[in-house]
Each structure stands twice: as structure tokens, then as C-alpha cells.
C-alpha positions as CSV (number, residue, x, y, z in Angstrom):
1,M,167.4,-15.9,41.7
2,E,164.5,-18.2,42.3
3,L,165.4,-21.4,44.2
4,T,165.0,-24.7,42.4
5,P,162.2,-26.8,43.9
6,V,162.9,-30.4,44.8
7,T,160.4,-33.1,45.7
8,D,160.4,-36.4,47.5
9,A,160.7,-38.0,44.1
10,D,163.8,-36.3,42.9
11,F,165.5,-35.5,46.3
12,D,168.1,-38.3,46.1
13,E,169.1,-37.4,42.5
14,V,169.2,-33.6,43.0
15,V,170.5,-33.4,46.5
16,L,172.3,-36.6,47.5
17,K,174.0,-37.2,44.2
18,S,175.1,-33.6,43.6
19,D,178.8,-33.0,43.0
20,K,178.5,-29.7,44.9
21,P,177.4,-29.1,48.5
22,V,173.6,-28.6,48.6
23,V,171.6,-26.4,51.0
24,V,168.0,-27.6,51.2
25,D,165.4,-25.2,52.5
26,F,162.6,-27.3,54.0
27,W,159.8,-24.7,54.0
28,A,156.0,-24.2,54.1
29,T,153.7,-21.4,53.0
30,W,152.4,-20.9,56.6
31,C,155.9,-20.7,58.1
32,G,156.9,-17.1,58.9
33,P,160.7,-17.6,59.3
34,C,160.6,-19.5,55.9
35,Q,159.1,-16.5,54.2
36,Q,161.7,-14.2,55.9
37,L,164.6,-16.4,54.7
38,K,163.5,-16.9,51.1
39,P,165.1,-13.7,49.7
40,L,168.2,-14.3,51.7
41,L,168.6,-17.8,50.4
42,E,167.9,-16.6,46.9
43,A,170.7,-14.0,47.3
44,I,173.1,-16.6,48.6
45,A,172.3,-18.9,45.7
46,A,173.0,-16.1,43.2
47,E,176.3,-15.1,44.9
48,H,177.8,-18.6,45.5
49,S,178.0,-20.7,42.4
50,E,180.1,-23.3,44.4
51,I,177.0,-24.5,46.2
52,V,173.5,-25.5,45.1
53,V,170.5,-24.1,47.1
54,V,167.1,-25.8,46.6
55,K,163.7,-25.7,48.4
56,L,161.4,-28.5,49.4
57,D,157.8,-27.7,50.3
58,V,157.1,-30.0,53.3
59,D,153.3,-29.9,52.9
60,A,153.5,-31.2,49.4
61,N,156.3,-33.7,50.2
62,P,155.3,-35.6,53.3
63,E,158.4,-37.9,53.2
64,D,160.7,-35.0,54.2
65,R,159.0,-33.2,57.1
66,R,161.6,-30.9,58.4
67,C,160.0,-27.4,58.2
68,V,161.9,-24.3,59.3
69,Q,165.2,-25.9,58.7
70,R,168.0,-25.4,56.3
71,H,170.2,-28.5,55.8
72,L,173.6,-28.7,54.3
73,Y,174.4,-31.9,52.4
74,P,178.0,-32.4,51.3
75,D,178.7,-33.8,47.9
76,G,177.5,-37.3,47.2
77,E,180.9,-39.0,47.6
78,R,181.2,-37.8,51.2
79,L,177.6,-38.4,52.1
80,Q,176.9,-41.4,54.3
81,G,173.2,-42.2,54.2
82,R,170.7,-39.4,54.1
83,R,172.2,-37.4,57.0
84,A,172.8,-33.7,56.7
85,R,176.2,-32.3,57.8
86,Q,174.6,-29.2,59.3
87,T,171.1,-28.2,60.3
88,I,170.1,-24.5,60.8
89,T,166.7,-24.0,62.4
90,G,164.8,-20.6,62.5
91,A,165.4,-17.2,60.9
92,R,168.8,-15.7,60.5
93,T,170.4,-12.7,58.8
94,K,172.1,-13.2,55.5
95,A,175.5,-12.7,57.2
96,A,174.7,-15.2,59.9
97,L,173.6,-17.8,57.2
98,E,176.7,-17.3,55.2
99,R,178.8,-17.6,58.4
100,E,177.1,-20.8,59.4
101,L,177.4,-22.2,55.9
102,G,180.9,-20.9,55.5
103,E,182.6,-24.2,55.2
104,C,180.8,-24.7,51.9
105,F,182.0,-21.5,50.3
106,A,185.7,-22.4,50.5
């Protein structure tokens, strides 16, 4: 399952106003760990309909420069400001990602 791209322009609408928890992959074409994680995040998105997994290209969207990070945003009602609940930096196995994001899958 290909991840849905988001941009600076639609970030608030897609991520912050979502009624589901959202995992945002801040990635770049030159980022090795980002390329390693892409198929894992796509698998997680396909297997977990209770969350939304999107990607944001940091080179094309300078407002959000957080490369090599996965951020978990809770649903909009619980979100205060633009702060992520959880940040994961660097490459992980699929099992490790699911474990770290586990609170979303309940």
C-alpha cells in the first residue's frame, strides 16, 4: 500500500484534524533509513486500518523539516498545538515500529 503524501499546505487538514491517530513519515530521497523504512511503513498502513500513515517529503516542504523521523499524532481532539505524541528517529524493524507505535493499535 503506497503511503499518502501530505504537504505543508494540507498537513493541518490531513494530520492534525484526523479522527484517527496519524503516523507521519518525514522523509527525503537522499535518506538511507527513510528508504529502508518505506516498505515497512507501507505494510503497517495496510495491516492497521485503525491508524493513518502518511509521508511528507522534507525537501519539497520546507515548513516541516524533520527528516528521518516518524511522528505519531493523536486524533485532533486530543492534540494540543502541533506537537507529536511520539517521535521515532532512525531505522527500525517492522516489529520494533509496531511495538513503539503499539498504543495506536489498541
